[in-house]
C-alpha positions as semicolon CSV with decimal commas, in nm:
position;residue;x (nm);y (nm);z (nm)
1;M;0,000;0,000;0,000
2;I;0,286;0,235;0,079
3;V;0,447;0,163;-0,257
4;L;0,113;0,211;-0,438
5;S;0,044;0,538;-0,259
6;T;0,389;0,663;-0,344
7;C;0,337;0,583;-0,713
8;V;0,005;0,764;-0,720
9;L;0,161;1,069;-0,552
10;L;0,453;1,074;-0,794
11;T;0,222;1,040;-1,093
12;S;0,006;1,331;-0,982
13;C;0,313;1,549;-0,944
14;S;0,464;1,443;-1,272
15;P;0,478;1,702;-1,554
16;L;0,331;1,429;-1,776
17;A;0,014;1,415;-1,568
18;P;-0,300;1,576;-1,723
19;Q;-0,322;1,945;-1,635
20;P;-0,647;2,140;-1,592
21;D;-0,739;2,361;-1,888
22;H;-0,801;2,719;-1,778
23;S;-0,859;2,853;-2,129
24;K;-1,134;3,110;-2,177
25;F;-1,277;3,194;-2,517
26;F;-1,400;3,528;-2,649
27;I;-1,564;3,664;-2,965
28;L;-1,637;4,000;-3,122
29;T;-2,001;4,104;-3,131
30;P;-2,194;4,292;-3,401
31;L;-2,367;4,626;-3,356
32;A;-2,623;4,656;-3,081
33;D;-2,983;4,713;-3,185
34;G;-3,047;5,066;-3,298
35;P;-3,163;5,265;-3,601
36;P;-2,935;5,245;-3,904
37;P;-2,787;5,574;-4,030
38;I;-3,040;5,624;-4,310
39;S;-3,225;5,953;-4,312
40;T;-3,528;5,878;-4,527
41;P;-3,752;5,581;-4,613
42;A;-3,663;5,636;-4,979
43;A;-3,294;5,591;-4,902
44;A;-3,370;5,281;-4,699
45;T;-3,562;5,133;-4,991
46;T;-3,281;5,219;-5,233
47;N;-3,010;5,069;-5,012
48;S;-3,208;4,749;-4,960
49;S;-3,139;4,653;-5,322
50;L;-2,763;4,705;-5,298
51;I;-2,524;4,416;-5,341
52;I;-2,216;4,477;-5,128
53;G;-1,890;4,289;-5,171
54;I;-1,684;4,262;-4,853
55;G;-1,312;4,213;-4,898
56;P;-1,042;4,143;-4,936
57;I;-0,970;4,218;-4,570
58;D;-0,596;4,224;-4,509
59;F;-0,501;4,137;-4,150
60;P;-0,162;4,149;-3,975
61;D;-0,006;3,805;-3,941
62;Y;0,068;3,858;-3,573
63;L;-0,307;3,875;-3,510
64;R;-0,396;3,568;-3,717
65;R;-0,401;3,342;-3,413
66;L;-0,628;3,217;-3,137
67;E;-0,426;3,369;-2,849
68;V;-0,540;3,713;-2,735
69;V;-0,264;3,965;-2,811
70;T;-0,185;4,264;-2,588
71;R;0,061;4,533;-2,696
72;A;0,297;4,584;-2,402
73;S;0,505;4,849;-2,583
74;P;0,555;4,972;-2,939
75;N;0,797;4,682;-2,997
76;Q;0,657;4,412;-2,768
77;L;0,352;4,189;-2,784
78;D;0,221;3,963;-2,508
79;L;0,026;3,648;-2,593
80;S;-0,216;3,532;-2,328
81;A;-0,163;3,182;-2,195
82;E;-0,533;3,138;-2,112
83;K;-0,741;3,385;-2,314
84;R;-0,834;3,264;-2,660
85;W;-1,049;3,383;-2,947
86;G;-1,338;3,153;-3,026
87;E;-1,229;3,158;-3,392
88;P;-0,925;3,307;-3,567
89;L;-0,948;3,682;-3,514
90;D;-0,926;3,772;-3,883
91;K;-1,226;3,549;-3,962
92;N;-1,420;3,683;-3,663
93;F;-1,343;4,040;-3,773
94;A;-1,463;3,976;-4,130
95;R;-1,782;3,803;-4,016
96;V;-1,884;4,076;-3,770
97;F;-1,789;4,354;-4,014
98;S;-2,015;4,193;-4,276
99;E;-2,302;4,172;-4,026
100;N;-2,257;4,537;-3,934
101;I;-2,253;4,654;-4,295
102;S;-2,562;4,446;-4,373
103;R;-2,751;4,610;-4,089
104;L;-2,629;4,965;-4,144
105;L;-2,706;4,959;-4,518
106;N;-3,031;4,770;-4,470
107;T;-2,937;4,500;-4,721
108;Q;-2,912;4,124;-4,696
109;Q;-2,717;4,097;-5,020
110;I;-2,362;4,060;-4,892
111;E;-2,094;3,882;-5,095
112;K;-1,770;3,776;-4,928
113;Y;-1,443;3,792;-5,119
114;P;-1,363;3,612;-5,341
115;W;-1,697;3,590;-5,518
116;P;-1,766;3,433;-5,862
117;L;-1,659;3,648;-6,157
118;R;-2,014;3,676;-6,288
119;T;-2,153;3,802;-5,959
120;H;-2,284;4,157;-5,986
121;I;-2,151;4,390;-5,715
122;D;-2,271;4,747;-5,662
123;Y;-1,995;4,842;-5,418
124;Q;-1,685;4,661;-5,297
125;I;-1,529;4,739;-4,959
126;D;-1,157;4,667;-4,934
127;V;-1,007;4,688;-4,582
128;N;-0,643;4,685;-4,471
129;V;-0,617;4,645;-4,092
130;Q;-0,302;4,795;-3,943
131;R;-0,374;4,747;-3,573
132;F;-0,646;4,569;-3,379
133;E;-0,549;4,487;-3,021
134;T;-0,560;4,610;-2,664
135;T;-0,272;4,778;-2,486
136;S;-0,124;4,720;-2,142
137;D;-0,264;5,055;-2,020
138;G;-0,624;4,941;-2,077
139;Q;-0,705;5,083;-2,421
140;S;-0,825;4,913;-2,737
141;Q;-0,684;5,029;-3,069
142;L;-0,805;4,992;-3,426
143;T;-0,634;5,144;-3,727
144;A;-0,766;5,045;-4,070
145;R;-0,737;5,183;-4,422
146;W;-1,032;5,119;-4,647
147;V;-1,138;5,172;-5,007
148;I;-1,484;5,171;-5,160
149;K;-1,493;5,055;-5,522
150;D;-1,767;5,027;-5,779
151;G;-1,875;4,704;-5,945
152;T;-1,591;4,723;-6,196
153;G;-1,323;4,761;-5,930
154;K;-1,272;5,135;-5,982
155;D;-1,179;5,326;-5,666
156;L;-1,451;5,567;-5,556
157;Y;-1,334;5,669;-5,210
158;A;-1,045;5,592;-4,977
159;S;-0,999;5,677;-4,611
160;E;-0,851;5,563;-4,281
161;T;-1,027;5,497;-3,951
162;S;-0,857;5,520;-3,613
163;A;-1,068;5,422;-3,314
164;S;-0,994;5,357;-2,950
165;A;-1,199;5,273;-2,643
166;Q;-1,142;5,216;-2,276
167;V;-1,132;4,848;-2,185
168;G;-1,407;4,792;-1,933
169;P;-1,391;4,578;-1,620
170;G;-1,438;4,205;-1,632
171;E;-1,300;3,937;-1,858
172;T;-1,508;4,047;-2,158
173;G;-1,390;4,408;-2,140
174;A;-1,129;4,367;-2,412
175;S;-1,355;4,194;-2,665
176;A;-1,633;4,448;-2,598
177;A;-1,396;4,742;-2,654
178;L;-1,262;4,595;-2,977
179;S;-1,621;4,530;-3,093
180;S;-1,692;4,899;-3,030
181;N;-1,391;4,996;-3,244
182;L;-1,513;4,770;-3,523
183;A;-1,859;4,929;-3,498
184;T;-1,698;5,273;-3,549
185;L;-1,525;5,151;-3,864
186;S;-1,848;4,993;-3,990
187;R;-2,046;5,314;-3,942
188;E;-1,789;5,529;-4,123
189;V;-1,782;5,292;-4,419
190;A;-2,161;5,255;-4,434
191;D;-2,215;5,632;-4,417
192;R;-1,980;5,684;-4,710
193;V;-2,142;5,407;-4,920
194;T;-2,482;5,566;-4,858
195;E;-2,353;5,909;-4,961
196;L;-2,191;5,773;-5,278
197;H;-2,508;5,588;-5,372
198;R;-2,724;5,895;-5,319
199;R;-2,503;6,092;-5,556
200;Q;-2,532;5,826;-5,824
201;T;-2,907;5,768;-5,787
202;P;-3,118;5,980;-6,026
203;V;-3,341;6,223;-5,839
204;N;-3,700;6,269;-5,951
205;T;-3,741;6,647;-5,969
206;T;-4,110;6,636;-6,061
207;D;-4,321;6,806;-5,798
208;S;-4,689;6,892;-5,806
209;F;-4,893;7,105;-5,573
210;R;-5,217;7,307;-5,565
211;S;-5,262;7,665;-5,458
212;G;-5,620;7,798;-5,461
213;D;-5,760;7,713;-5,803
214;H;-5,417;7,672;-5,963
215;S;-5,202;7,361;-6,007
216;V;-4,829;7,414;-6,050
217;R;-4,618;7,133;-6,194
218;C;-4,238;7,151;-6,190
219;C;-4,007;6,922;-6,377
220;G;-3,641;7,025;-6,373
221;S;-3,630;7,379;-6,503
222;Y;-3,968;7,348;-6,676
223;L;-4,261;7,523;-6,508
224;A;-4,617;7,493;-6,634
225;L;-4,910;7,684;-6,485
226;I;-5,251;7,533;-6,550
227;H;-5,566;7,731;-6,466
228;F;-5,875;7,530;-6,394
């Protein structure tokens, strides 16, 4: 019995013995419920027919991993031994970004890069992520350059988004802050797509109204006055 007990004790202390897994998994979340940034019902109806191509989304290789990365200094990164992303961060980023754009533009027609050559795209959103991590002083950081293209691949607009947020308390504080940064990027891109589409959509300038026993009809610069 003494020998058996000793063997059991040695086995439990052995580095080869099974160790408890303390890993915790996190994900980014899409935009919270709220009205999309569309000012008129007409714009909402117009946007609902848009086909949006998402990608390519270029992501830094140091973030293409399951371990949660924290920037300790400009030249040092810390990889968590226990905190993990529920899926590779670049894939999680692309999925949530697509969900955000779908909601903000009020369209379900989202194509993810690469799409078939014959697929019609109204606007393509190309994103190059420079930074997307938390820092040791409790801030989240997102820096991304993005380009909106038309269906032929012609550049229509290019910009850069820099967003930061305070990491809240609790274990989900980092993922929540990064989700907020991603929401900021999504809103800026969606606002610009909406503005570009409004400029390209023909406006019906015909307007009719009555005043007393007169009806005035305007169409562009043409004005006709009809007396009843």
